[in-house]
C-alpha angles and dihedrals in degrees: 000000000000089000090058092050091047091052091050089052087057089047088054090052091053093047091049090054092044090055092046091053094044090053091047090051090055092046093054099034096103100031105037110019096176092052091044090053090051091052091047090051091049090051090054091049092053089054089054090052089049091053092051090052091046090053089052090050090053089053091048090050092051092047091050091051091047091051095044109021091172089067095051096112093049093046092049091048092053092045093049093048091052093042095049091057092050092049091055091047094048091050089056090051091049089056090057091045091051092048089053091053093051 
């Protein structure tokens, strides 16, 4: 289960960077379009990194359940709690990314 938590910490790092870049894209959109586009692109890349880590966390969850089936409910609860938070955060980032594209 520690592996799942560790992976979600890395997911958080990627989302933090994605938000930072999305906000920077918005800040520079009108004054420095090339820089803004770079920041927007970096934000999208961070979301891709997040997804790769999330996929790894799903595999870790499944491996943990396979190894200790009696802990399945607990493992899924922990995973879902961590995942719900990241979904909300990613949705906020997507709002900034969409605003940039308008």
